[in-house]
C-alpha positions, -999 to +999 in steps of 0.1 A: -087-041+889-075-009+885-096+015+869-085+040+840-089+080+846-114+085+826-143+056+837-151+083+867-157+110+844-179+085+822-201+078+849-204+112+859-217+122+823-237+091+820-258+104+856-257+140+838-272+129+808-299+107+826-311+138+848-310+162+812-333+134+795-356+131+826-362+172+827-364+172+791-391+149+792-415+163+814-447+180+818-468+181+796-445+150+776-449+124+804-477+138+832-464+120+861-432+142+859-435+175+866-408+196+873-430+220+895-460+221+911-481+252+921-519+254+923-532+226+907-505+233+875-477+210+868-451+229+853-425+206+825-398+226+803-420+221+772-456+232+788-477+228+818-508+211+827-543+218+849-545+187+870-579+182+878-595+153+898-598+126+866-587+144+839-554+168+830-556+198+807-521+202+794-507+227+766-490+217+737-454+207+736-434+236+726-407+257+733-419+289+750-453+281+761-475+310+766-484+328+797-523+329+790-548+349+804-549+334+837-514+342+848-520+380+836-551+384+857-537+371+890-538+398+917-521+380+945-493+372+928-457+382+947-445+407+924-417+420+949-385+401+933-391+418+899-404+451+915-368+451+935-345+447+906 
């Protein structure tokens, strides 16, 4: 049985769609699927969660989530890349 020419492309698009769906349903929509983790925070596409043993404090799912006072007051954040550009 031969594959039709569009079959590999269809499979490629299906895999790409599943990966895109997984990234969009990341933290805070599904708490166990973070895109990045840093210093007790799990980051997703639409927000972030502070991971504390026993409870998770999450921002509401929204586009363009706020940075917050915690991020602005960090003194040991490495800004060398943004300063060099």
